[in-house]
Structure formats: structure tokens, C-alpha cells
C-alpha positions in Angstrom: -3.1 20.3 45.9 -5.6 20.5 48.9 -4.6 17.0 50.1 -0.9 17.7 49.7 -1.2 20.7 51.8 -3.3 19.2 54.5 -0.6 16.4 54.7 2.1 18.8 55.4 0.1 21.1 57.6 -0.7 18.1 59.7 3.2 17.7 60.0 3.8 21.3 60.7 0.9 20.8 63.5 2.7 18.1 65.2 5.9 20.0 65.0 4.2 23.1 66.8 2.5 20.6 69.4 5.8 19.1 70.1 7.0 22.7 70.7 4.2 23.5 73.1 4.5 20.2 75.1 7.9 21.2 75.8 7.0 25.0 76.5 8.8 28.1 74.8 12.0 28.9 77.0 12.1 32.3 75.9 10.7 35.3 73.9 13.7 34.8 71.5 13.1 31.2 71.2 9.5 31.7 70.4 10.4 34.2 67.4 12.8 31.5 66.4 10.0 29.0 66.6 7.8 31.5 64.6 10.3 32.0 61.9 10.9 28.3 61.5 6.9 27.8 61.4 6.6 30.3 58.5 9.7 28.7 56.7 8.0 25.4 56.8 5.0 26.7 55.7 6.9 28.1 52.5 8.6 24.8 51.9 5.2 23.0 52.3 3.7 25.3 49.5 6.7 24.7 47.3 6.8 21.0 48.0 3.3 20.7 47.1 3.5 22.7 43.7 6.4 20.4 42.8 4.2 17.3 43.8 1.3 18.7 41.8 3.8 19.4 38.7 5.1 15.9 38.9 1.6 14.7 38.9 0.7 16.7 35.9 3.9 15.5 34.1 3.0 11.7 34.8 -0.5 12.3 33.6 0.9 13.9 30.2 3.2 11.0 29.9 0.2 8.6 30.4 -1.9 10.4 28.2 0.9 10.6 25.4 1.6 6.9 25.8 -2.1 6.0 25.5 -2.4 8.1 22.3 0.9 6.4 21.0 -0.5 3.0 22.0 -4.0 3.7 20.2 -2.2 5.0 17.1 0.0 1.8 17.0 -3.2 -0.4 17.3 -5.0 1.5 14.8 -1.9 1.1 12.2 -1.8 -2.7 13.0 -5.5 -2.9 12.5 -5.2 -1.1 9.2 -2.1 -3.2 8.1 -4.1 -6.5 9.1 -6.9 -5.3 7.1 -4.7 -4.5 4.0 -3.3 -8.1 4.2 -6.6 -9.7 4.5 -7.8 -7.6 1.3 -4.6 -8.6 -0.6 -4.9 -12.3 0.5 -8.6 -12.5 -0.7 -7.5 -10.7 -3.9 -4.9 -13.4 -4.4 -7.3 -16.3 -3.7 -9.9 -14.6 -6.5 -7.0 -14.5 -8.8 -5.9 -18.1 -8.1 -9.6 -19.2 -8.6 -10.0 -17.4 -11.8 -6.6 -18.8 -13.0 -7.6 -22.3 -12.1 -11.2 -22.0 -13.5 -9.4 -20.6 -16.7 -6.9 -23.5 -16.9 -10.0 -26.1 -16.4 -12.1 -24.4 -19.2 -8.9 -24.4 -21.5 -8.6 -28.2 -21.0 -12.2 -28.7 -22.2 -10.9 -27.3 -25.7 -9.4 -29.9 -27.8 -5.6 -29.2 -28.3 -6.2 -29.4 -32.0 -8.6 -26.6 -32.1 -6.3 -24.1 -30.4 -3.6 -24.3 -33.3 -3.0 -21.1 -35.3 -4.6 -22.7 -38.5 -7.9 -24.0 -36.8 -8.2 -20.4 -35.2 -8.2 -18.6 -38.6 -10.8 -21.3 -39.8 -13.0 -20.4 -36.6 -12.7 -16.7 -37.3 -13.8 -17.0 -40.9 -16.7 -19.2 -40.4 -18.0 -17.4 -37.3 -17.7 -14.1 -39.4 -19.6 -15.6 -42.2 -22.3 -17.3 -40.1 -22.8 -14.7 -37.4 -21.2 -11.6 -38.2 -24.2 -9.4 -37.5 -24.6 -11.0 -34.0 -23.3 -9.7 -30.7 -20.3 -11.2 -29.0 -22.3 -14.0 -27.4 -24.2 -15.0 -30.7 -20.9 -15.3 -32.4 -19.2 -17.1 -29.7 -22.3 -19.7 -29.6 -21.4 -20.6 -33.3 -18.0 -21.3 -32.3 -18.8 -23.3 -29.4 -21.1 -25.4 -31.8 -18.0 -26.0 -34.0 -15.8 -27.1 -31.1 -18.5 -29.1 -29.5 -18.7 -31.1 -32.9 -14.8 -31.4 -32.6 -15.1 -33.1 -29.2 -18.1 -35.3 -30.3 -17.5 -38.8 -31.8 -20.3 -38.1 -34.2 -18.1 -35.5 -36.1 -14.6 -35.4 -37.3 -11.9 -34.5 -34.7 -10.5 -31.2 -36.2 -11.9 -27.7 -36.7 -10.8 -27.9 -40.5 -12.7 -31.2 -41.1 -15.8 -30.1 -39.3 -16.2 -26.8 -41.2 -15.3 -28.3 -44.7 -17.5 -31.4 -44.2 -19.9 -31.6 -47.2 -23.2 -29.9 -46.8 -22.6 -28.5 -43.1 -22.1 -24.8 -43.5 -23.8 -22.6 -46.3 -21.0 -20.2 -46.1 -18.8 -22.7 -47.6 -21.0 -23.6 -50.3 -21.9 -19.9 -51.5 -18.3 -18.5 -51.1 -19.1 -16.0 -48.3 -16.5 -17.8 -46.1 -13.8 -16.7 -48.5 -15.0 -13.1 -48.6 -15.5 -12.0 -45.4 -13.3 -9.6 -43.3 -12.8 -10.7 -39.8 -14.0 -8.2 -37.3 -12.7 -7.3 -33.7 -15.6 -8.6 -32.3 -15.4 -12.0 -33.9 -11.8 -12.2 -32.8 -13.0 -11.6 -29.2 -15.8 -14.2 -29.2 -13.6 -16.9 -31.1 -10.7 -16.2 -28.5 -13.3 -16.7 -25.8 -14.6 -19.9 -27.0 -11.1 -21.3 -27.4 -10.5 -20.1 -23.6 -13.3 -22.6 -22.8 -16.2 -20.2 -22.3 -19.3 -22.2 -23.2 -23.0 -21.6 -22.7 -24.1 -23.7 -25.7 -25.5 -26.4 -23.6 -23.8 -28.9 -25.7 -25.4 -27.8 -28.9 -24.2 -29.4 -32.1 -26.3 -27.6 -34.4 -27.7 -24.1 -35.2 -30.2 -22.8 -37.7 -31.1 -19.5 -39.1 -34.7 -20.2 -39.8 -35.5 -17.3 -41.9 -32.8 -18.1 -44.3 -33.1 -22.2 -44.2 -34.9 -23.9 -46.9 -38.3 -25.6 -46.0 -36.7 -29.2 -46.1 -33.7 -28.3 -44.0 -35.8 -26.6 -41.1 -38.3 -29.7 -41.4 -35.4 -32.0 -40.6 -34.0 -29.8 -37.8 -37.4 -29.8 -36.1 -38.1 -33.6 -36.6 -34.7 -35.2 -36.1 -33.1 -32.8 -33.4 -34.0 -31.6 -30.0 -34.2 -27.7 -29.8 -32.2 -26.2 -26.8 -32.8 -22.6 -27.1 -32.8 -19.6 -29.4 -30.3 -16.8 -29.4 -30.3 -13.9 -31.6 -31.3 -15.0 -35.1 -30.1 -18.6 -34.6 -31.9 -21.6 -33.0 -29.7 -24.2 -31.4 -30.2 -28.0 -31.4 -28.6 -31.1 -30.1 
């Protein structure tokens, strides 16, 4: 505002200086000059006010534009972040699907039939029905490992019903068990390829095994690990 007034006051002084340079012709002319000067001053004031209002208006527009731009940039950043999270999630899902597919390929097709699953459910329940999910799954893993091995028959049925292999077949508990939800979950995980058996082909419950069998396990096989009540061998 001060700069504006100074500019117009300078113009006014130029006007007055021009009047003085030519001199006042009469008293009436002097009065006219005085009124004109006053009028110019009022106009100067009005024009300065208008200029200041215009400046404030422009500043307001600039501030509004800045806010809108910042909001747009923030929305764009949020959208990019959302798309990035979605993309990463899709990659994880695809990776999990690929991993699951790879695992499933490791399970023989013959073991994924309805009849094979029923046999697995019963033998796992009979052998490890008092174990947790992993303990039950490990027993299923051993049977599936045998199906894949050249040392054993190539179907679940032939592996489970092979002579002198699984005590529940001999003592009849295989036929009496009621399959639990935990066993179904464990067997389904094994059929999906989840396997942490380290390639075990045998397992033994030492407390329930006769001395001769336990001695053969220790002498002829390599012990891999113990989990729950079972020891696993290869």
C-alpha cells in the first residue's frame, strides 16, 4: 500500500511541478488546481485500494491452487502406495500358488485319489491319533515317501497293507478308528505336498515296539529325528 501511494504521489508531484513551472494564471485557476489535486489524491487512494485488493485476490488464488496441488499430489501418492501394496500382495499370492503347485507335483497322482485318501486317513488316525497336526502329518509323509520310493510298492493301498509293516492292520485298530478333523487336516496337508519328514521311510513308537523290532531299527536304519512319541528313520 505504501509503495502504491508513493508511486501515485510521485505522479501528483510531477503534475504540481508542471503547474508551478508555467505559473498560476489566476486565483480561480489556483483553486481549480487545488480541487484537481484533491481529486487526484482521492483517485490515487482508490486506485491503491483496488490494487491491494487485486493483489490479495491473486495471493488467495495462488494459495488455493497450492493447496489443491498438494492435495492432488497427496492423493496420487496414496494411490501409488495402494497400487504398490496390491501388486506386492498379488506377487505373494502367485508365489504361494506356484509353491503349492510345486509341492503338489511332488505327491504321486495315485496317492491323491479318493480311495488312497481314505486309507491314509485311517492309518494315520490309528498310528498317530494322539499326536498333534505335525505328528500326524509326519506319519502320512512316511507313507507317501514309500509310494515314491523304488524300495516299496507304488500305491498307498499296497504300502499300507504290505505284510508286517503297520501294526494297526495286524491288530485291527485300523478298522475301528473314527477319523478326527485334526487327522483330516494333517493328511490333506501331506497330500498338498507339505513335508518336513526329511525323506523318512520308517517310524517307530519305541515304547510300544518289541525288543527285536527296536533292535533292527537301531541296527539297520539311520535315525533322522524324534517328534512326539515317534522316532523317524531312513
